[in-house]
N, C-alpha and C positions, 0 to 999 in steps of 0.2 A: 459644257453648261453649268453656270452657276448659279446656286439657290440660296437666296437670302432670304433667311426663315427669323420672322418676327417673331417672338416668343416674351410673353407675359405672364404673371400670375395672375390677372384681371380676366374677368370673362367681359368682352366687348359685347354690350347693348343691355347689361343685365341679365337676368337670369333667361336661360333657354332650354328647353329640353333636349339632351344630347344623347348619342349612344353610349350606355353606361360604360363599354370597354374603351371607348377613344378619349381616354386621359393625355395631359399633355404630353408626357414619355411615350404613348403609344402612338400618339401621332409625328414625335420629332421620330422614333426608332422605323416606323413605317417610311417616313422621307428619306432617311440613310438608306434603307435595304433597298430604297426604288432608283435614289438617283446617286448613291455613293457616297461614302464619309468625307471623300475628298472635296466632293464640288458641293458641300452644305457649309453656309457660315451662317451662325445663329446671332440675330443682332437680340440680346437679352435686356429688356427694360426692366429695369428695378427688380429682379429676381430676387427672391428669398432663398436662403441658405440652400435648404433641400432641393430647391429647383435647380439651383447652380451646381450644387453636387451632381444631380442628374444629369444636367448636360455635360458636365466634364466626365461624365463616366461613358458618354457616348463617342468620346474622341474625336468630335470637331471641333472647328474653331468657334471661339465664342469673343464677340464684342458688346462689351456691355455699355448700356448708356441707362440715364436716369430720366424718362420722358412721363411717364405717368400717363399717358395718352397713348391713342393708336396713330394719330396723323404725324406727329412729331416722328414716332419711331418707323414709320412708313418713309418718311423723307431722309432719315438716317440710314437707312437700308438702301433708299434711291440714289443717294449720293455716294455712299460706299461701292456699291454698285459699278456707278459711272467712273469713280476715280482709279478703280484697280485693275478694270478689264479693257481691252481691246473693243474697238466698233463692231466686228464682225462677232462678237462671244454673245452667246445666249444667257439671256440673265432672266432668271424665274423668281419673282417676288411672292413671296408665299407666308399666309396668315398660320397660327400654330393649331388650328382647328378644322383640318384635311387630313383625309385618306386618300391613298392612290393605288390603283391599280399597275401590276409589274409593266404593262404598256405605254403608261403615261410619260415616260424621259422619251424613248422613242418617236411617240408620236408629236410632240411638242419640235423635237427636231425635225421631224419630217416637213411639217407645216412652216414652220419659220425657214426652213433652204427653198421653199418655193413662193412665199409671200412676204411682203413688207408689212406686216400686221401685228396685232398683239393676238395671242393664243392662249385659249384656256382648256381644258379636258373637262372640267368640270359643265355638265348640262344641266343649268339652274332650273329646276322646276317651274320657276315664275315665269316659263317661257310658253307656259303650256295652261296658264290657269289667265281666264279673262279680267279684264281689268276691274271690271263691275263685281268681282268675287275677290278681290285684293292680290290679285296678281300684277303683270307687268304691264305698263300703261298703252303698250303697242298691240298689247295681244286680242286677238278677238276670234271666235269660234275655235278658241283650243289651241292656238297657233300664232306665231309671228310672219310676216312676209320675209322673205330670205331668199339667198341663192344658195344651191348645195353645190359644194366642190369635194375632189375626192384628192387624196393622198394615195401613197402605195398601200398603207394600212388601215387607213379609217376613211368615212365621209366627215364632212366639214359644214356647219351651216355657219354665214354671216350673221351676227347676233347684234342686237341693238348694245348690249353692255352685259357685263358681268359683275364681280364683286371685285375687290382689290387684292385678289390674289390671280395673277396672270404673269406671262414669258411674253419677252420679246428680245429685240437686241439691244446692246449697249448702244449702237448709233441711233437708235429709235427713242430712246429714253434722254438722250442727248438732246436731240430735236423735241420733244415734248417737254422738256422737264419744267418750263415756265407754266402750262395748263396743268402737268402733275401737281405743282407746289401750289395751283390756284385752286385745286379740287381737294386739299389736305389742309387749309389755310384754319381750318376749325380743330375742337380736339376729337372729329371723328371724319374719317375720309367720306368723300360723294363718289363714287364709282361711277352711278348711273350719268351725272352731269358731265364726268370726263369722258366716257364713252361716246357720248350723244354727240360734245365738241369737238371730239377727235375725228369722227364720220362727217358731220357738216361742215367743218371748218378746212379740216385737211386729206378727208376722202380716206382715212386710214381705217381699214375695216378691222372689227373684233372676229375672231374664229373660234366657234364651240365645237369639240367633238361631239360626233353623235353615232352611238352613245358615248355617254362619259365615262373616264376612266377614272375620275378623281370626285370626290364629294365633299362638302361641307357636312360636318358631323351632327349639325343641327337637325332634329328627326322629322321635322315638317319639311325641311327644303332637302333632303338627301336625292341625290343624283339617281335618276330612275333606272329600273333594269338588272340593278344591283344588289345583291343581298350585302349591304356595308356592314352589318353584324357580324359578319365572317371574317372581316379583313382586318 
């Protein structure tokens, strides 16, 4: 598995209440610990000297870009992942504000060995929040209509969407690159529309592990059933 880690000094979407300990460095070092130093490639967008020094101290490969927005850096990571991997390689396109439990790498590999799909280990809380309360548009009575499947180590649900942090094969990325470009044509990415179109036009599912073994660090949207302040 190769992890393409999109790192910026900026915080996407303005101010968000995040876990106090989950700094840019902490999230990166957690990723390295879970997935391995040799697996991680940092796509650094307009990094300041302090952040550059931090990344170099982690021992991972660094590819610098000067985009200033998340969508262009997403496409840079996508193109690099396609350019330098074979079709069967698992590729994890990852934002810089996630934490992972140790099982995450194994679970991603399990799911993608069985399904031609997009995979996330983030159990997004919006899938349990009704649309009239600000949750996901397809959620009613505290849940979405889904199918539950199982790999050796986890259950998974077919979910209608996730954020722009996901894993799949390089072959899948090639086949869906036009759609990924279409959904990242502005300064921000539109993951919701991407996954809707993916399911409706191509029949490709998005699988989410339950419970989640990774989480966004915004306190309002932590993956449930884990105390992420201790990770």
